C-alpha positions as CSV (number, residue, x, y, z in Angstrom):
1,X,0.0,0.0,0.0
2,X,1.0,3.6,-0.5
3,X,0.5,5.4,2.8
4,X,1.0,9.0,3.9
5,X,1.9,9.7,7.5
6,X,1.6,13.1,9.0
7,X,3.3,14.2,12.2
8,X,6.9,14.1,11.0
9,X,8.9,11.8,13.3
10,X,7.0,12.5,16.5
11,X,6.2,10.2,19.4
12,X,3.6,8.3,17.4
13,X,4.5,8.9,13.7
14,X,8.1,7.6,14.0
15,X,7.1,4.1,15.4
16,X,4.1,4.1,13.0
17,X,6.4,4.7,10.1
18,X,8.9,2.1,11.2
19,X,6.1,-0.5,11.6
20,X,4.6,0.2,8.2
21,X,7.9,0.2,6.4
22,X,8.8,-3.2,8.0
23,X,5.5,-4.6,6.7
24,X,6.6,-3.6,3.2
25,X,4.4,-0.6,2.5
26,X,5.5,2.5,0.6
27,X,5.4,5.3,3.2
28,X,5.6,9.0,2.7
29,X,6.2,11.1,5.9
30,X,5.1,14.7,6.0
31,X,7.4,17.1,7.9
32,X,7.7,20.8,8.1
33,X,11.4,20.6,8.9
34,X,13.7,20.1,6.0
35,X,16.5,18.7,8.2
36,X,14.2,15.7,8.9
37,X,14.5,14.5,5.3
38,X,17.6,12.4,5.8
39,X,16.3,10.9,9.0
40,X,13.0,10.0,7.4
41,X,14.7,8.4,4.4
42,X,17.0,6.5,6.7
43,X,13.8,4.7,8.0
44,X,13.0,3.6,4.5
45,X,10.3,6.2,3.9
46,X,10.0,9.1,1.5
47,X,10.0,12.6,2.9
48,X,7.5,15.3,1.8
49,X,8.5,18.7,3.2
50,X,5.6,21.1,3.8
51,X,3.0,22.1,6.2
52,X,-0.6,21.0,7.1
53,X,-1.6,24.7,6.6
54,X,-0.8,24.3,2.9
55,X,-3.8,22.6,1.3
56,X,-2.2,22.4,-2.2
57,X,0.9,20.7,-0.7
58,X,-1.4,18.2,1.1
59,X,-3.3,17.5,-2.1
60,X,-0.1,16.9,-4.0
61,X,1.3,14.6,-1.3
62,X,-2.0,12.6,-0.9
63,X,-2.2,12.0,-4.7
64,X,-2.2,8.2,-5.4
65,X,-2.2,7.3,-1.7
66,X,-4.2,4.2,-0.7
67,X,-4.5,5.5,2.9
68,X,-3.6,8.5,5.0
69,X,-2.9,9.0,8.7
70,X,-4.0,12.5,9.7
71,X,-3.2,14.3,12.9
72,X,-3.4,17.9,14.0
73,X,-0.2,19.1,15.7
74,X,-0.9,22.4,17.4
75,X,1.1,23.0,20.5
76,X,2.1,26.7,20.5
77,X,0.6,26.9,24.0
78,X,2.9,29.7,25.1
79,X,2.2,31.9,22.1
80,X,-0.2,34.7,23.3
81,X,-1.6,35.0,19.8
82,X,-2.2,31.3,19.1
83,X,-5.8,30.4,18.3
84,X,-6.2,26.7,18.7
85,X,-9.7,26.3,17.4
86,X,-9.1,28.4,14.3
87,X,-5.9,26.5,13.6
88,X,-7.5,23.1,14.1
89,X,-10.4,24.0,11.9
90,X,-8.2,25.2,9.1
91,X,-6.0,22.1,9.2
92,X,-9.0,19.8,9.3
93,X,-10.5,21.5,6.3
94,X,-7.2,21.2,4.5
95,X,-7.2,17.5,5.1
96,X,-10.8,17.3,3.9
97,X,-10.0,19.1,0.7
98,X,-6.9,17.0,0.0
99,X,-8.7,13.7,0.7
100,X,-11.7,14.7,-1.5
101,X,-9.6,16.0,-4.4
102,X,-7.3,12.9,-4.5
103,X,-10.0,10.3,-4.0
104,X,-8.3,8.7,-1.0
105,X,-10.7,6.1,0.4
106,X,-9.1,5.1,3.7
107,X,-8.4,7.7,6.5
108,X,-7.0,7.1,10.0
109,X,-7.5,10.2,12.1
110,X,-5.7,10.7,15.3
111,X,-8.3,12.3,17.5
112,X,-8.6,12.1,21.3
113,X,-10.6,11.1,24.3
114,X,-13.2,13.8,24.8
115,X,-13.9,14.2,21.1
116,X,-17.4,12.7,21.5
117,X,-18.8,16.0,22.8
118,X,-18.4,19.8,22.6
119,X,-19.2,20.3,26.3
120,X,-17.1,20.0,29.4
121,X,-14.0,18.8,27.6
122,X,-12.0,22.0,27.7
123,X,-9.1,22.2,25.2
124,X,-10.1,18.8,23.7
125,X,-13.0,20.4,21.9
126,X,-10.8,21.0,18.9
127,X,-10.8,17.2,18.3
128,X,-14.6,17.2,18.3
129,X,-14.5,19.9,15.7
130,X,-12.0,18.1,13.5
131,X,-13.9,14.8,13.7
132,X,-17.1,16.6,12.5
133,X,-15.3,18.4,9.6
134,X,-13.9,15.0,8.4
135,X,-17.3,13.5,8.6
136,X,-18.4,15.9,5.9
137,X,-16.4,13.8,3.4
138,X,-18.4,11.6,1.0
139,X,-19.8,8.5,2.5
140,X,-17.5,6.2,0.5
141,X,-14.5,7.6,2.4
142,X,-13.9,5.2,5.3
143,X,-12.7,7.0,8.4
144,X,-11.4,5.5,11.6
145,X,-11.1,8.0,14.5
146,X,-8.5,6.9,17.0
147,X,-9.2,8.3,20.4
148,X,-6.2,7.8,22.7
149,X,-6.4,8.8,26.4
150,X,-3.9,10.8,28.4
151,X,-0.3,10.3,27.2
152,X,2.2,9.0,29.7
153,X,4.7,11.6,28.6
154,X,2.5,14.4,29.8
155,X,3.6,13.3,33.3
156,X,7.0,14.9,32.5
157,X,5.3,18.2,33.2
158,X,5.4,17.3,37.0
159,X,9.2,17.0,37.1
160,X,9.9,20.6,38.1
161,X,7.1,20.5,40.7
162,X,8.4,17.3,42.3
163,X,12.0,18.7,42.4
164,X,10.9,22.1,43.9
165,X,8.0,21.1,46.1
166,X,8.3,17.3,46.6
167,X,4.8,16.6,45.3
168,X,2.7,16.3,42.2
169,X,-0.1,18.9,42.1
170,X,-2.9,19.5,39.7
171,X,-6.7,20.1,39.7
172,X,-7.1,16.4,39.3
173,X,-5.2,13.6,41.1
174,X,-5.3,11.7,44.4
175,X,-7.9,8.9,44.1
176,X,-9.0,9.8,40.6
177,X,-8.8,6.9,38.2
178,X,-7.3,8.1,34.9
179,X,-6.6,5.9,31.8
180,X,-3.2,6.5,30.2
181,X,-1.5,5.4,27.0
182,X,2.0,5.0,25.6
183,X,2.6,6.5,22.1
184,X,4.0,3.1,21.2
185,X,0.7,1.4,21.9
186,X,-1.0,4.1,19.8
187,X,1.4,3.5,16.9
188,X,0.8,-0.2,17.1
189,X,-3.0,0.2,16.9
190,X,-2.6,2.8,14.1
191,X,-0.3,0.5,12.1
192,X,-2.8,-2.3,12.3
193,X,-5.9,-0.2,11.6
194,X,-4.5,1.6,8.5
195,X,-3.8,-1.6,6.6
196,X,-7.0,-3.4,7.6
197,X,-9.9,-2.8,5.3
198,X,-12.9,-1.1,7.0
199,X,-16.0,0.8,6.0
200,X,-18.0,3.7,7.3
201,X,-17.1,5.9,10.2
202,X,-15.8,4.1,13.3
203,X,-14.2,5.0,16.7
204,X,-11.4,3.2,18.4
205,X,-10.3,4.2,21.9
206,X,-6.7,3.4,22.9
207,X,-5.3,3.0,26.4
208,X,-2.4,1.2,28.1
209,X,-3.3,1.3,31.8
210,X,-6.0,2.6,34.2
211,X,-4.3,3.4,37.5
212,X,-5.4,5.9,40.1
213,X,-3.3,9.1,40.4
214,X,-2.1,7.9,43.8
215,X,-0.8,4.7,42.1
216,X,1.0,6.8,39.5
217,X,2.6,8.9,42.2
218,X,3.8,5.9,44.2
219,X,5.1,4.2,41.1
220,X,6.9,7.2,39.8
221,X,8.1,8.0,43.3
222,X,9.6,4.5,43.8
223,X,11.4,4.9,40.5
224,X,13.0,8.2,41.5
225,X,13.8,7.3,45.0
226,X,10.9,9.1,46.6
227,X,8.5,6.3,47.6
228,X,6.3,8.7,49.6
229,X,5.5,10.9,46.7
230,X,2.0,12.3,46.8
231,X,-0.3,13.6,44.0
232,X,-2.4,16.4,45.6
233,X,-5.5,18.1,44.1
234,X,-5.5,21.9,44.0
235,X,-8.3,24.3,43.1
236,X,-9.0,25.1,39.5
237,X,-8.3,28.8,39.9
238,X,-4.9,28.0,41.5
239,X,-4.0,25.6,38.7
240,X,-5.0,28.2,36.0
241,X,-3.0,30.9,37.8
242,X,0.1,28.7,37.8
243,X,-0.2,28.1,34.1
244,X,-0.6,31.7,33.2
245,X,2.3,32.7,35.6
246,X,4.5,30.3,33.6
247,X,3.7,32.2,30.5
248,X,1.0,30.1,29.0
249,X,-1.6,31.6,26.6
250,X,-4.5,32.4,29.0
251,X,-7.2,30.8,26.7
252,X,-5.1,27.6,26.5
253,X,-4.6,27.6,30.2
254,X,-8.4,27.9,30.8
255,X,-9.0,25.1,28.3
256,X,-6.5,22.8,30.0
257,X,-7.9,23.5,33.4
258,X,-11.5,22.7,32.2
259,X,-10.2,19.5,30.6
260,X,-8.5,18.4,33.9
261,X,-11.6,19.4,35.9
262,X,-13.5,17.0,33.7
263,X,-10.9,14.3,34.4
264,X,-11.3,14.9,38.1
265,X,-15.1,14.4,38.0
266,X,-14.8,11.5,35.6
267,X,-17.1,13.1,33.0
268,X,-14.3,13.1,30.4
269,X,-14.1,9.3,30.5
270,X,-17.7,8.4,30.4
271,X,-17.8,7.5,26.7
272,X,-14.4,5.8,27.0
273,X,-15.8,3.4,29.6
274,X,-18.9,2.8,27.4
275,X,-16.5,1.7,24.6
276,X,-13.6,0.4,26.7
277,X,-10.8,-1.1,24.6
278,X,-8.4,-3.9,25.3
279,X,-5.5,-2.3,27.1
280,X,-2.1,-2.1,25.4
281,X,0.9,-3.9,27.0
282,X,2.9,-0.8,28.2
283,X,2.0,-0.1,31.8
284,X,2.8,2.7,34.2
285,X,5.6,0.6,35.7
286,X,7.3,0.5,32.3
287,X,6.9,4.3,31.8
288,X,8.3,4.9,35.3
289,X,11.7,3.7,34.1
290,X,11.7,6.4,31.4
291,X,10.4,9.0,33.8
292,X,13.3,8.2,36.2
293,X,15.9,8.7,33.5
294,X,14.4,12.1,32.6
295,X,14.0,13.1,36.2
296,X,17.6,12.3,37.0
297,X,19.1,14.1,34.0
């Protein structure tokens, strides 16, 4: 198969590309960074240098593809002028245009938990928007929306707080049960889904483990030599003020706090548990080893 992968050589796209190349598929990886070309080609894939904001570039790259893996990379959270919803809408419409003009019939879309609704999901609302835009494609375009849960590597955001204050702190935590996922487990699912024929519009949640936040704290704490590490819950306003004080775009900070508040109540995970997947093999104990290496750098 001829497959186009977006996301350059990120946490998911790199292992996805490696898996697809190993299976003998002709893979083209889109990257906005010219210096990535040699690295992409070293994996056995072709490089297409351009941006998701360029609809004509996407159309040219998608031409003759049997399947495309589409994701929206929008992480300029410390840019005061960044408009996440506008950016996500523009990119999703570019994908839609490129898919329709090139007659691609199989689409794997990296969405997210929380994309099932436009309410009480905070910053994740842009995934709901993107899913709906792609659903406007003709009915003969098969779309699989992948909805991973919280990424393990987001836990790196607690490193500084642990070092400075000796605790993990957020507006969710403690006894909250939160599903987490490894990018490697997402890539494995994506690699299987993109080459497996399917029809219509379907949803696939992806998760690796479902520990409580207290379990995460104790597991990470043991790995870094702080077995009594605690994950405390702080008020929403305090969390938001911390983010803004760190230089985050205030609108983004508000969206993240609302998302995490929904994690704290469990509302964000309701559709996930109604459509609970088989868990991937990489557990919090496995991630804890990586966390310890980063923490001790």
